[in-house]
N, C-alpha and C positions, 0 to 999 in steps of 0.2 A: 437539529432538524434542519429539513428544506423548508422554504416558507411555501403556502398555500399555491403560489404561481412558479414554482420551479419544478424542474425534472433535472436527470441525469445530464440533458440534453443543454438545458440552458445554463447550469452552472459550468458544465465543460466548456462551451462557448464564451462565456464572460472570463473563464481564466484564459483562453487563449488570447483573446482582446487585451485584459491586463498584461501577459506576458508581450506581445506584439509592441505595446507602448512603452512598457518600464524598460525593455532592453532594445529600441529604437530597430526593430525587425522590418526589414525590409519584405512586406507581404510576396511580391514577385519571385523571391528567391528560395521560397519556400515549396519544396517539390515532396515533401511527405509530411502528412498530418495522422495520426495515428490516435485511436480512442482504444485505451486499458479499461474494460468497466465486467463488471456481472450485474448491471442495473437497467439496462439497455431494455427498454418496452417495443423495441421493432425489430422483426425478425428477418429484415430485410436490410434496410438503410442502418448506415452507424455514424461514421463520421462526417460523411457526406453533409448530414444533418448539420454537423457544427461547422461544416466548410461555409453554407448556405448561408448561416446565420451571420458568421465572421464578414464574408465578401459582401453582404446588403450593407452592415454596419460600417465598415470600411469605404465603400463608396460613399455611402451618404455623408463620409467625414472629409470626402475629396481624395482619400489614398486610393491605391490601387487594390484589388483584391490579391487574395491567396492565387497561386500560379493557377493557370486552367490544367496544365501538365501535372498536377499535385496528385499522389495516388493519396487514398483515403482508405484504409485498413481499418476493421475493427478487430481487438484481441481479445478473447473472452478466457480465463482460467481462473475463477475464483479471483483471491487479493494479488493474485499474480500475471495479470494481464497486462497492466502497464509496464512490469519490467520485460515482457516479452516482448510489446510496442517498442520499448527503448533500443532492444538489441535487434527489431527488425529494423528499425530506424538506421541504426550505425551500419548494419552490414549493406543499406541501400545506399547509404551515404560514402563507403566503401567501395564500391560498385558503379552501379548505374546512375546514382545520384550526386556523382562526385561534383563539388563546386559549389552546390545548393548547402540549404540549410532542412534540417526536419524539425516539427513540433510532434512531443508525444503529450497527450492530455488524458490522465487519470481521473477518473471521475466514478463515484458511488453514492450509493443511498443504502447505509445500514439502517433496516427496520426490525422490531422483532417484535412479538405479542404482548400487550400489557400484563405485567406481571410473571413474565417467563424470567428464565435466569440470564437470558442476553439483552435485555431492555437495557439495565445501566450502560451498556457499551456501544449504544446507538450511536449515529453521527451520520453529517452526509457533506459531501463538499468534492472541490476539483482542485488539481494543480497539474499547470502546464510546464513540460521543459522543453528548451530548446538546445536542439543539437547540432555541433558542427565540426568541420574537420581540425579546428583550431581553435576548443573552446578557452572560455575566458576562468571558469572556475575551477573545475577537476575534469580531467582524464579516464575516459573509462576503458579498461583492461580487459577486453572480452577473452583476449587469449588465455590468460592466467584464471578465468573463473571458472565455476565447480556448478555442476546439474546434477538434479536428482528427481525421479519421478516416480509413483509408484499407485496404483489402482486401490482405493480404501473404502468403495461401498457407499458408507451412510454419514462420512466425517462431517460433511456441511453439503446439502444439496439444494436446490431450487429447481423441481420438479415443474413443469407449466402448469399442471392441472391445478395448482394452488391459486393462481389468479385469473387463469382463463372465465371470461365473461362478466366481470366487475363492471358492476354499474357506476359511471363514472358523472353521473348527471348532477350532483351536488357538488363535489371537487375534481381538482385534478389529480387527486393521487392514486397511483395505481400503487397497492399494497402487496410487496414481496416479501411475505417471512419466509425464511428458510428453513430446512428441515436441519437439524444438529445435534449433536453430542456432547458437552462440552467437554467431559474430561478424556474422550477417547479422541476428540480433536486436538487437544492438550498432547497426548501422547503421539498423535501423528506430525503435530508441529515440529518436537524435538527430534521425532527419530528421522524426519527429513533434511533437518538441518545439519544431523550428523553426519547423512548422507553425502549431501553437497559439501560440505565443509572435506569430507575426506577426499572426494573426488577433484576438490581444487589442491589438497597436499598434495595427491600424487601428479598432477600435472605440473604444479611448482617446485615439487621436490624437496619440499621444505618439513622439518619435524613440526608435529602440532601444536607442542607444549612451546618453544622457542617463538613460533610462529606469533600465537597468540599472546606470549607475552609482551612480543614487539610492537603489537598495536595500541594506540594511543585512544583513537575514535571509532564505535561500531554504530551502526544505524540498521535496523533489523525490521520486517513487519512487524507491526503493533496492533492488534486489534483490542487490547488493552495492556496496563503497564506492567503488569506481573509476567507476563509471556513473554517478552523478547528476553527479560529478566531469568527466567527459567531456562530457555532456551540456551542461551549464551551460557549460562552457567552450566548447566549438565555437558555443554560441548568442552567447557575448561576441564569435567571433570575426567572426562574421556581422555584429552589432551594428556592428562599426568600419566593416564594410565599407561598410555603409549612413549612416556616421555624420559628420562634418565634417572638414575638415583636417585638426585632431590627431588624431583617430581614425583614419584613412586613413595617418597618417604611423607612429602605431603599430603599426598592421597592418602595414605594409610593410617596418618595422624586422625584425618575426619572418621575414617571405619571405625580405628579405635573408640572414638567417642559415640558413634552411631551404634555400636555393637555388632559388626559386620565386620566378616571376614575379607581381608583383602584379596585373598586368593577366588575366595567366591564371585567378588566383586568384577576383578578383572576378568574371569570366565563368561560375566554376565556381558560384559564390553563387546567383548568378541562375539557374541551368539547369534547375532542376525533373526532377531524373532519376526516372525511374520506377524505385521501389524493388521494384516487384514483378518486375520484370526478371531482377533479381538469384535468383531461387529456383530456381536451377538446378543439381544436385549436380554438373554439369561446370563451373561457373564456377572460374577461379582465384581471384578476388578478389569480397568480398562488399562492398567497399567503394565508396559512392555518390561519397564526397567525398574522394578521394584526395587533391587539393594541401591541402585545410582539414586533413587529418589531420598532413600532412608540419609545415603551421606548427602544428598543434597540439602535436606533440612539442616543438616549441620553445618556445612560449610555457609549456606547463607545466614548463617550467628555470627562468622568470623569475621576480623579486622580483613583479611584477606578477599572477601567478599566484596568489599566497599573498592579496594583498589583493584580488583582483576575485572570485577563486573559493573559494578555501578558509575564508578568514574568514567569508564571507558564508553556508556551508555548517557551521559549526563548531558552532552549536547542537546540543548532543545527538549529533554524531556521535559522538563513540566509545564512547558507551553502548551505540549502534545495532550496534557490532560485536560484543556478546555476543547478539545474535539470531539473526542468519542471514536470509534471504529470508523476509517473511512474505507475501510477494504483496500481495492486497488491504489490510493491515491493515499494510503496510509503511511507507508516507504518513502516516495518523495515529499509528502510532508514535513517527515521529521528529518529528513534532510535538508530542507530549506530553512526551518525555524532553528534547526544546528548549525548550519553555517551563516545565518543571520547573527544567532547568539556570538558567535564565536569571532565575528567582525567586529562586533558592538566590543565584547572583551577583549578584542586585540590579541586574540591567539595566534600563535605562530604555526600556522599550518601548510606553508608553501612547501611543497614537495614530499607532504607525509603521505602515507598509504590509508586510506578511511577504507575499510571493509562495509559492504552493504549486503545483506541479504533478504531476498524477496520469496515470499511464500503464499503458495495457494492452495486451499482445500481441496480434497479430492484425488490426487495428492502430489506437489511438486515444489522443487525451491531453486533458487538461482544465486549462486554464493559470487560477487563480483565485486572485485578491488576498485578501487579509485584512486588517482595520484592528483592531489590538489596542485593547483596551476599556480604561477609565481605572484601574477595580479588577481590573485582570487578574491580579494576583499573588496574590489570595486564592483564585481560582479555580485557578489553576495550582498551589498548594500541593497542593489536596486533589486531585490526580491521582495521586501517591502511585506513580508509575511505578518507583522501587524497589523498594518493596513487594512489587511484583506478582512481581518475581524472587526475592524471600528464601524461595521452597519449591522452587527447582531441585535438580538432585540430578547430580552427576558420575556419568558412565558409564564402564564400562571398554569396552575394546575390544570385548570377547566379549558384553557386554550391549549396547553400541551394533549390533552385528552381530546378535542376534537380534532386539532391537526390529526395527531396520530390516527385518529380512528376514521379520517376521510371527510370530517363533516366541516361545513361552513364555521369561521372562526370569529367572534364577534370582539370586538374592540382591540384588535391586532392592528396596533398603529405603526407597523411597518411600511417605510415607504423605500419602494425599488430606486437603486442609484448606481449607475454605471455598471450596470447587467442586462440580462435576456430575462424576460420573462414571458409566458405562456399567456397569449392573449385568448385564446380559444381553443377549443379540442372540437374536432367535425363531427358532425352525427349524421350527415347524407348516407345512406346506404340504398341507391336506387340504379337504375339499369341505366341511364344515360350520364351518371354522374357517380362516384362514391369517395367520401373521405372520413367514413367511419373510423375514430380513435385517431386520426393526425392530428399533430400539436399545431397550430399556428404560432409563430413568435414576434416579438417584437421587444426593439433595443430601447431600453430606457438610459437616456444620456445624466 
């Protein structure tokens, strides 16, 4: 949960400040500051709010502000906004921003109504990423990436009518519960993952099964632990279906145990169902690939599942259990803690390809390969992911309920440290001056 004086903007600005310090960034070289979020509460300003906070804090410390010629776009597409921001930053560095640096900060607040099926997945946080022409951690290969998108009607939406006119007199919380359909959303995630991977396979001229077998590390958008495991496992089964004789034999073994005709399964895998047609309240099932999911349940109990799926998703996976869903920050958070764990355990990642998959409900996916830099361990040791969790505070049930519902929280001994907070929210709405709903910020060193 975010604190009572936190917003998506304070979390984002705090992440940027820590990035600048931990990587000794010269703020004057930063010519691009992008914000990826689906939790913004201002329909006009976005990343410029963060730049303003960071500039004032830097100047107060006797440092130069971010470049005045810095671009400040905001990217919104559900949980994919940060990935789109990263792609935008890399394109800027390759063209008119050559020679500079870029920062993309992914920040979100995942809140659901109490008692809903989404409540256990809640989370809040921000991750800032430094991008430059000669990266120290990993090289992003956009040329060999894959994309997919398709409109899915009511997969996961946030119509503005849900929170317009909320009373913020008692707390600074703006509650932003989504309209969501869990089982349908899972189908959308799986289908878009398959299409984005297929686009990448075609661009690179690779065989799906050979490629997935070759990977050692994969990071995917993670709303909760099981979702990426399911998405990657189904992708693996599809890859077997288009593979060689040994791959088909492996797939057939799962089919026989599941009581599924292998030929019927292969027909389903090439069927290209219209997922949007499932978006109807009278549907008895939101499953687009029922035979595949039956085979998946058998595969999940096999030894190969551990080797081909869980082991490749292992780096940073356990640490992510502490976070809940971070929406657009979920993928970079997993990457951050994964690289940090790899450095601590002295993994040999230099030169290795790492596959990342970003996903945004509604519906789009990006598959982007990274190639780990030679000196990656030094960069990974500066992430300090564990340190970012050191100032967390355990809530009682009553404190959680009050904080969740936008009420003042009694007995909350949280003390802000090295972060931005909301000092007040404007309430003036007069002809000569208006600041209604505008947040004023303060940096607590």
